[in-house]
C-alpha positions, 0 to 999 in steps of 0.5 A: 487502456487509458493510462492517464485516466487510471493514474488520475483516478488513483491519484485523486479518487482512490482514497475516497472509493477505497478508504483504508479501514484501520484496526488493531495490532495484528500479525500480518504483511507490511504494506504502504510505507512499511513495504518496498518501494517506500520503506527504504525512502522514509525513516520510521516514526516509531509507530507500528507499521501498517500491515494486512492481517494475515496469519502467516505474516511475520510483522506485528502492526496496525491492521489495514484492510486490503483491497481484496481479501486474498491480496496478502497471499497473492502479493507474497507470490509476486514481488512486483504485484506486492509493490503495486498494492503497497503503493496503492495503500500508501495512496489510500492512507498515507501522508502527503509526502508518502502519497505523492511519492507513491503516485509518482512510482505507480505512474512509472509502473503504469507507463512502463 
């Protein structure tokens, strides 16, 4: 696997290939900056968090379509996988600071 090429794609092309489809206020699973490892590094701005719609979720927030329909359920079973998916969502739809930190943290995971 070419790790450098994967990180390049995630950094520069991911948000164009998989643009975040945001929706209405729903119950779901926090993602992007609303989930770790980013949540503890940014102050909340008062807006509702981004969540994957999921009936068994515990947080109300603005829905963001997950990369795969089964992602919320799978992420809740595996914390490391959850963190990687949340970082991917921060790259897809986050602000510049959030995206840059997500790229850095995802690069650490890819190269670990």
